[in-house]
OpenMM code with the backbone's topology and positions (N, CA, C; nanometers):
from openmm import Vec3, app, unit

residues = "MET LYS ILE ALA ILE THR SER THR GLY ASN SER PRO ASP SER ASN ILE ASP PRO ARG PHE GLY ARG CYS ALA TYR PHE VAL ILE HIS ASP LEU GLU SER GLY SER THR GLU PHE MET PRO ASN PRO ASN LYS ASN ALA SER ASN GLY ALA GLY PRO ALA SER VAL LYS ILE VAL ALA ASP LYS GLY VAL LYS LYS ILE VAL SER GLY GLU PHE GLY MET LYS ILE LYS SER ILE LEU ASP SER LEU GLU ILE GLN MET ILE VAL ILE LYS ASP ASN ASP LYS LYS ILE SER GLU ILE ILE ASP MET LEU ASN HIS".split()
positions = [
    Vec3(17.7494, 30.7217, 25.3952),
    Vec3(17.6655, 30.8431, 25.3602),
    Vec3(17.6021, 30.8817, 25.4877),
    Vec3(17.5929, 31.0245, 25.4958),
    Vec3(17.5237, 31.0824, 25.6319),
    Vec3(17.3900, 31.1377, 25.5832),
    Vec3(17.3011, 31.1080, 25.6696),
    Vec3(17.1503, 31.1537, 25.6446),
    Vec3(17.1152, 31.2345, 25.7663),
    Vec3(17.0403, 31.3429, 25.7275),
    Vec3(16.9853, 31.4290, 25.8347),
    Vec3(16.8321, 31.4064, 25.8583),
    Vec3(16.7811, 31.3867, 25.9843),
    Vec3(16.6326, 31.3683, 25.9913),
    Vec3(16.5951, 31.4761, 26.0990),
    Vec3(16.4897, 31.5356, 26.0663),
    Vec3(16.4273, 31.6430, 26.1537),
    Vec3(16.3603, 31.5632, 26.2725),
    Vec3(16.3804, 31.6058, 26.3877),
    Vec3(16.3208, 31.5310, 26.5021),
    Vec3(16.2554, 31.6359, 26.6146),
    Vec3(16.1518, 31.5843, 26.6862),
    Vec3(16.0813, 31.6620, 26.7832),
    Vec3(16.1687, 31.6519, 26.9197),
    Vec3(16.2487, 31.5587, 26.9272),
    Vec3(16.3341, 31.5370, 27.0547),
    Vec3(16.4669, 31.4855, 27.0301),
    Vec3(16.5320, 31.4385, 27.1363),
    Vec3(16.6811, 31.4006, 27.1299),
    Vec3(16.6995, 31.2514, 27.1615),
    Vec3(16.5956, 31.1705, 27.1138),
    Vec3(16.6042, 31.0356, 27.1518),
    Vec3(16.5574, 30.9599, 27.0169),
    Vec3(16.5923, 30.8257, 26.9955),
    Vec3(16.5351, 30.7401, 26.8855),
    Vec3(16.3772, 30.7257, 26.8979),
    Vec3(16.3234, 30.7429, 27.0114),
    Vec3(16.1718, 30.7345, 27.0403),
    Vec3(16.1022, 30.8591, 26.9932),
    Vec3(16.1790, 30.9652, 26.9573),
    Vec3(16.1133, 31.0827, 26.9257),
    Vec3(16.0583, 31.0680, 26.7799),
    Vec3(15.9550, 31.1636, 26.7560),
    Vec3(15.8919, 31.1566, 26.6252),
    Vec3(15.9528, 31.2411, 26.5408),
    Vec3(15.9444, 31.2228, 26.4005),
    Vec3(15.9844, 31.3196, 26.2914),
    Vec3(15.9337, 31.4544, 26.3110),
    Vec3(16.0095, 31.5576, 26.3060),
    Vec3(15.9444, 31.6973, 26.3122),
    Vec3(15.9073, 31.7382, 26.1744),
    Vec3(15.7800, 31.7747, 26.1605),
    Vec3(15.7342, 31.8040, 26.0202),
    Vec3(15.7876, 31.9241, 25.9683),
    Vec3(15.8717, 32.0178, 26.0467),
    Vec3(15.9346, 32.1363, 25.9925),
    Vec3(16.0755, 32.1279, 25.9859),
    Vec3(16.1293, 32.1571, 25.8681),
    Vec3(16.2724, 32.1358, 25.8331),
    Vec3(16.3449, 32.2606, 25.9049),
    Vec3(16.3208, 32.3708, 25.8639),
    Vec3(16.4021, 32.4848, 25.9005),
    Vec3(16.3854, 32.5028, 26.0715),
    Vec3(16.2744, 32.4904, 26.1119),
    Vec3(16.2534, 32.5151, 26.2641),
    Vec3(16.2153, 32.3929, 26.3525),
    Vec3(16.2782, 32.2722, 26.3068),
    Vec3(16.2765, 32.1535, 26.3747),
    Vec3(16.3367, 32.1681, 26.5115),
    Vec3(16.2840, 32.1017, 26.5965),
    Vec3(16.3585, 32.0947, 26.7383),
    Vec3(16.5107, 32.0368, 26.7369),
    Vec3(16.5324, 31.9285, 26.6719),
    Vec3(16.6638, 31.8716, 26.6696),
    Vec3(16.6881, 31.8214, 26.5205),
    Vec3(16.8048, 31.8015, 26.4800),
    Vec3(16.8528, 31.7538, 26.3667),
    Vec3(16.9218, 31.6128, 26.4132),
    Vec3(16.8771, 31.4973, 26.3428),
    Vec3(16.9479, 31.3750, 26.3764),
    Vec3(17.0371, 31.3604, 26.2700),
    Vec3(17.1719, 31.3392, 26.3054),
    Vec3(17.2705, 31.3063, 26.1787),
    Vec3(17.3145, 31.1641, 26.2171),
    Vec3(17.2678, 31.0717, 26.0936),
    Vec3(17.2895, 30.9362, 26.1121),
    Vec3(17.3878, 30.9006, 25.9955),
    Vec3(17.4990, 30.8240, 26.0238),
    Vec3(17.5902, 30.7867, 25.9324),
    Vec3(17.5640, 30.6468, 25.8920),
    Vec3(17.5165, 30.6089, 25.7653),
    Vec3(17.4805, 30.4795, 25.7220),
    Vec3(17.5912, 30.3878, 25.7273),
    Vec3(17.7118, 30.4347, 25.7063),
    Vec3(17.8462, 30.3420, 25.7076),
    Vec3(17.8850, 30.2965, 25.8398),
    Vec3(17.9022, 30.3881, 25.9287),
    Vec3(17.9518, 30.3682, 26.0740),
    Vec3(17.8451, 30.3217, 26.1776),
    Vec3(17.7061, 30.3610, 26.1311),
    Vec3(17.5932, 30.3389, 26.2151),
    Vec3(17.5827, 30.4300, 26.3372),
    Vec3(17.6778, 30.5398, 26.3366),
    Vec3(17.6662, 30.6467, 26.4400),
    Vec3(17.5558, 30.7283, 26.4154),
    Vec3(17.5075, 30.7866, 26.5312),
    Vec3(17.3957, 30.8680, 26.5261),
    Vec3(17.4080, 30.9825, 26.6437),
    Vec3(17.3834, 31.1160, 26.5844),
    Vec3(17.4198, 31.2278, 26.6728),
    Vec3(17.3030, 31.3101, 26.6715),
    Vec3(17.2457, 31.3609, 26.7755),
    Vec3(17.1255, 31.4502, 26.7991),
    Vec3(17.1733, 31.5985, 26.8302),
    Vec3(17.1506, 31.6803, 26.7397),
    Vec3(17.1889, 31.8250, 26.7602),
    Vec3(17.0797, 31.9193, 26.7756),
    Vec3(17.0630, 31.9939, 26.8786),
    Vec3(16.9588, 32.1090, 26.8759),
    Vec3(16.9638, 32.2046, 26.7752),
    Vec3(16.8601, 32.2329, 26.7251),
    Vec3(16.8439, 32.3204, 26.6196),
    Vec3(16.8448, 32.4767, 26.6533),
    Vec3(16.9477, 32.5492, 26.6357),
    Vec3(16.9608, 32.6842, 26.6937),
    Vec3(16.8756, 32.7765, 26.6128),
    Vec3(16.8078, 32.7313, 26.5099),
    Vec3(16.7155, 32.8133, 26.4190),
    Vec3(16.5666, 32.7926, 26.4484),
    Vec3(16.5504, 32.7080, 26.5455),
    Vec3(16.4228, 32.6671, 26.5908),
    Vec3(16.3237, 32.7876, 26.6113),
    Vec3(16.3634, 32.8899, 26.6747),
    Vec3(16.2710, 33.0049, 26.6993),
    Vec3(16.3085, 33.1272, 26.6071),
    Vec3(16.3939, 33.1000, 26.5055),
    Vec3(16.4325, 33.2172, 26.4177),
    Vec3(16.2981, 33.2847, 26.3512),
    Vec3(16.3138, 33.4155, 26.3479),
    Vec3(16.1990, 33.4871, 26.2857),
    Vec3(16.1871, 33.4779, 26.1453),
    Vec3(16.3066, 33.4667, 26.0719),
    Vec3(16.3060, 33.4377, 25.9314),
    Vec3(16.4492, 33.3736, 25.8956),
    Vec3(16.4579, 33.3247, 25.7809),
    Vec3(16.5911, 33.2573, 25.7435),
    Vec3(16.6217, 33.1433, 25.7967),
    Vec3(16.5313, 33.0803, 25.8664),
    Vec3(16.5404, 32.9474, 25.9485),
    Vec3(16.5825, 32.8251, 25.8435),
    Vec3(16.5305, 32.8299, 25.7255),
    Vec3(16.5486, 32.7222, 25.6273),
    Vec3(16.6878, 32.7229, 25.5680),
    Vec3(16.7344, 32.8401, 25.5253),
    Vec3(16.8852, 32.8524, 25.4626),
    Vec3(16.9634, 32.8212, 25.5667),
    Vec3(16.9531, 32.8802, 25.7002),
    Vec3(17.0619, 32.8655, 25.7855),
    Vec3(17.0581, 32.7169, 25.8469),
    Vec3(16.9517, 32.6466, 25.8411),
    Vec3(16.9434, 32.4935, 25.8692),
    Vec3(17.0083, 32.4183, 25.7689),
    Vec3(16.9959, 32.4488, 25.6437),
    Vec3(17.0809, 32.3861, 25.5303),
    Vec3(17.2211, 32.3865, 25.5568),
    Vec3(17.2710, 32.5181, 25.5951),
    Vec3(17.4127, 32.5229, 25.6143),
    Vec3(17.4610, 32.4377, 25.7447),
    Vec3(17.3737, 32.4188, 25.8338),
    Vec3(17.4264, 32.3246, 25.9485),
    Vec3(17.4358, 32.1876, 25.8958),
    Vec3(17.3421, 32.1255, 25.8416),
    Vec3(17.3523, 31.9963, 25.7951),
    Vec3(17.4344, 31.9746, 25.6819),
    Vec3(17.4678, 32.0689, 25.5979),
    Vec3(17.5684, 32.0773, 25.4842),
    Vec3(17.7000, 32.0612, 25.5392),
    Vec3(17.7295, 32.1614, 25.6366),
    Vec3(17.8505, 32.1415, 25.7125),
    Vec3(17.8931, 32.0183, 25.7831),
    Vec3(17.7806, 31.9327, 25.8009),
    Vec3(17.8091, 31.7966, 25.8668),
    Vec3(17.8381, 31.6909, 25.7616),
    Vec3(17.8220, 31.7280, 25.6272),
    Vec3(17.8578, 31.6356, 25.5178),
    Vec3(17.7240, 31.5425, 25.4764),
    Vec3(17.6066, 31.5992, 25.5235),
    Vec3(17.4787, 31.5360, 25.4846),
    Vec3(17.4655, 31.5283, 25.3387),
    Vec3(17.4118, 31.4063, 25.2867),
    Vec3(17.3687, 31.4019, 25.1463),
    Vec3(17.2187, 31.3625, 25.1200),
    Vec3(17.1567, 31.3319, 25.2308),
    Vec3(17.0048, 31.3505, 25.2251),
    Vec3(16.9428, 31.3816, 25.3512),
    Vec3(16.8272, 31.4600, 25.3365),
    Vec3(16.7548, 31.5171, 25.4535),
    Vec3(16.6180, 31.4505, 25.4483),
    Vec3(16.5660, 31.4051, 25.5606),
    Vec3(16.4329, 31.3524, 25.5810),
    Vec3(16.3564, 31.4476, 25.6789),
    Vec3(16.2372, 31.4856, 25.6343),
    Vec3(16.1661, 31.5727, 25.6931),
    Vec3(16.0170, 31.5770, 25.6530),
    Vec3(15.9255, 31.6352, 25.7240),
    Vec3(15.7825, 31.6331, 25.6884),
    Vec3(15.7515, 31.7238, 25.5795),
    Vec3(15.8288, 31.8438, 25.5867),
    Vec3(15.8023, 31.9311, 25.4733),
    Vec3(15.9276, 32.0156, 25.4740),
    Vec3(15.9527, 32.1013, 25.3694),
    Vec3(16.0548, 32.1942, 25.3375),
    Vec3(15.9923, 32.3188, 25.2833),
    Vec3(16.0433, 32.4343, 25.3288),
    Vec3(16.0123, 32.5563, 25.2794),
    Vec3(16.0335, 32.5799, 25.1252),
    Vec3(15.9747, 32.6880, 25.0589),
    Vec3(15.9871, 32.6937, 24.9168),
    Vec3(16.1116, 32.7361, 24.8743),
    Vec3(16.1862, 32.7997, 24.9544),
    Vec3(16.3318, 32.8335, 24.9070),
    Vec3(16.4361, 32.7303, 24.9216),
    Vec3(16.3989, 32.6268, 24.9863),
    Vec3(16.4995, 32.5181, 25.0277),
    Vec3(16.5420, 32.4213, 24.8963),
    Vec3(16.4456, 32.4002, 24.8285),
    Vec3(16.4737, 32.2937, 24.7077),
    Vec3(16.5805, 32.3323, 24.6260),
    Vec3(16.5676, 32.4583, 24.5719),
    Vec3(16.6933, 32.5199, 24.4889),
    Vec3(16.8147, 32.5223, 24.5611),
    Vec3(16.8307, 32.5391, 24.6858),
    Vec3(16.9572, 32.5501, 24.7656),
    Vec3(17.0186, 32.3988, 24.7852),
    Vec3(16.9156, 32.3180, 24.8127),
    Vec3(16.9519, 32.1711, 24.8313),
    Vec3(17.0090, 32.1017, 24.6955),
    Vec3(16.9325, 32.1402, 24.5921),
    Vec3(16.9651, 32.0963, 24.4535),
    Vec3(17.1213, 32.1454, 24.4211),
    Vec3(17.1409, 32.2754, 24.4601),
    Vec3(17.2707, 32.3273, 24.4166),
    Vec3(17.3779, 32.2741, 24.5045),
    Vec3(17.3528, 32.2084, 24.6288),
    Vec3(17.4573, 32.1397, 24.7063),
    Vec3(17.4351, 31.9908, 24.6928),
    Vec3(17.3552, 31.9337, 24.5885),
    Vec3(17.3408, 31.7955, 24.5690),
    Vec3(17.2992, 31.7120, 24.6807),
    Vec3(17.2105, 31.7755, 24.7650),
    Vec3(17.1464, 31.7160, 24.8887),
    Vec3(17.0142, 31.6786, 24.8405),
    Vec3(16.9743, 31.5388, 24.8635),
    Vec3(16.8325, 31.4962, 24.8299),
    Vec3(16.7418, 31.5205, 24.9469),
    Vec3(16.6197, 31.5571, 24.9014),
    Vec3(16.5097, 31.5750, 25.0012),
    Vec3(16.4247, 31.4494, 25.0087),
    Vec3(16.3862, 31.3981, 25.1224),
    Vec3(16.3003, 31.2896, 25.1457),
    Vec3(16.1858, 31.3346, 25.2349),
    Vec3(16.0520, 31.3399, 25.1845),
    Vec3(15.9412, 31.3725, 25.2587),
    Vec3(15.8649, 31.2576, 25.2951),
    Vec3(15.8451, 31.2683, 25.4436),
    Vec3(15.7757, 31.1628, 25.5077),
    Vec3(15.6542, 31.2363, 25.5811),
    Vec3(15.5368, 31.2103, 25.5451),
    Vec3(15.4114, 31.2907, 25.5792),
    Vec3(15.3479, 31.2450, 25.7133),
    Vec3(15.3931, 31.1109, 25.7726),
    Vec3(15.3509, 31.0592, 25.8828),
    Vec3(15.4234, 31.1028, 25.9922),
    Vec3(15.3599, 31.2031, 26.0630),
    Vec3(15.4295, 31.2743, 26.1799),
    Vec3(15.4387, 31.1901, 26.3071),
    Vec3(15.3815, 31.0734, 26.3083),
    Vec3(15.3995, 30.9712, 26.4072),
    Vec3(15.4988, 30.8786, 26.3934),
    Vec3(15.5921, 30.8885, 26.2821),
    Vec3(15.6829, 30.7972, 26.2492),
    Vec3(15.8051, 30.8400, 26.3467),
    Vec3(15.8577, 30.7223, 26.4061),
    Vec3(15.9762, 30.7460, 26.5060),
    Vec3(16.1045, 30.7506, 26.4313),
    Vec3(16.1950, 30.8190, 26.5001),
    Vec3(16.3251, 30.8403, 26.4403),
    Vec3(16.3941, 30.6903, 26.4184),
    Vec3(16.3694, 30.6158, 26.5300),
    Vec3(16.4323, 30.4897, 26.5134),
    Vec3(16.3768, 30.3960, 26.3859),
    Vec3(16.2524, 30.4168, 26.3407),
    Vec3(16.1745, 30.3640, 26.2478),
    Vec3(16.2365, 30.4016, 26.1061),
    Vec3(16.2640, 30.5402, 26.1071),
    Vec3(16.3138, 30.5916, 25.9945),
    Vec3(16.4551, 30.5461, 25.9683),
    Vec3(16.5412, 30.5418, 26.0823),
    Vec3(16.6777, 30.4827, 26.0561),
    Vec3(16.6760, 30.3447, 25.9983),
    Vec3(16.5939, 30.2655, 26.0631),
    Vec3(16.5827, 30.1258, 26.0207),
    Vec3(16.5400, 30.1163, 25.8661),
    Vec3(16.4515, 30.2036, 25.8253),
    Vec3(16.4092, 30.2104, 25.6926),
    Vec3(16.5235, 30.2510, 25.6018),
    Vec3(16.5882, 30.3535, 25.6409),
    Vec3(16.7125, 30.3830, 25.5506),
    Vec3(16.8351, 30.2921, 25.5568),
    Vec3(16.8333, 30.2027, 25.6554),
    Vec3(16.9434, 30.1089, 25.6644),
    Vec3(16.9283, 29.9933, 25.5688),
    Vec3(16.7904, 29.9741, 25.5231),
    Vec3(16.7594, 29.8649, 25.4369),
    Vec3(16.7273, 29.8902, 25.2862),
] * unit.nanometer
topology = app.Topology()
chain = topology.addChain("A")
for resn in residues:
    res = topology.addResidue(resn, chain)
    for name in ("N", "CA", "C"):
        topology.addAtom(name, app.Element.getBySymbol(name[0]), res)
């Protein structure tokens, strides 16, 4: 299963980004293969529509869960329709490596 995590940077030592649609990077982690990909978010500076456009990016990667600090109001219904689960982590100091470890267990 693939999981997306919003990240402030492009390394495992980066922190979770509290913003879903306008995060700096998406981390796509495959729980089965253990592979991890860091993707810059082209919607980071979008004036509007960043959330739905970001959903399309991660959905196209085959993601089934998304971990972020928060999600915009329009996103829950879109993710529900795509059967993608939202996981909210309120600790902005949480490192990507810590989140991946948590998800692997």
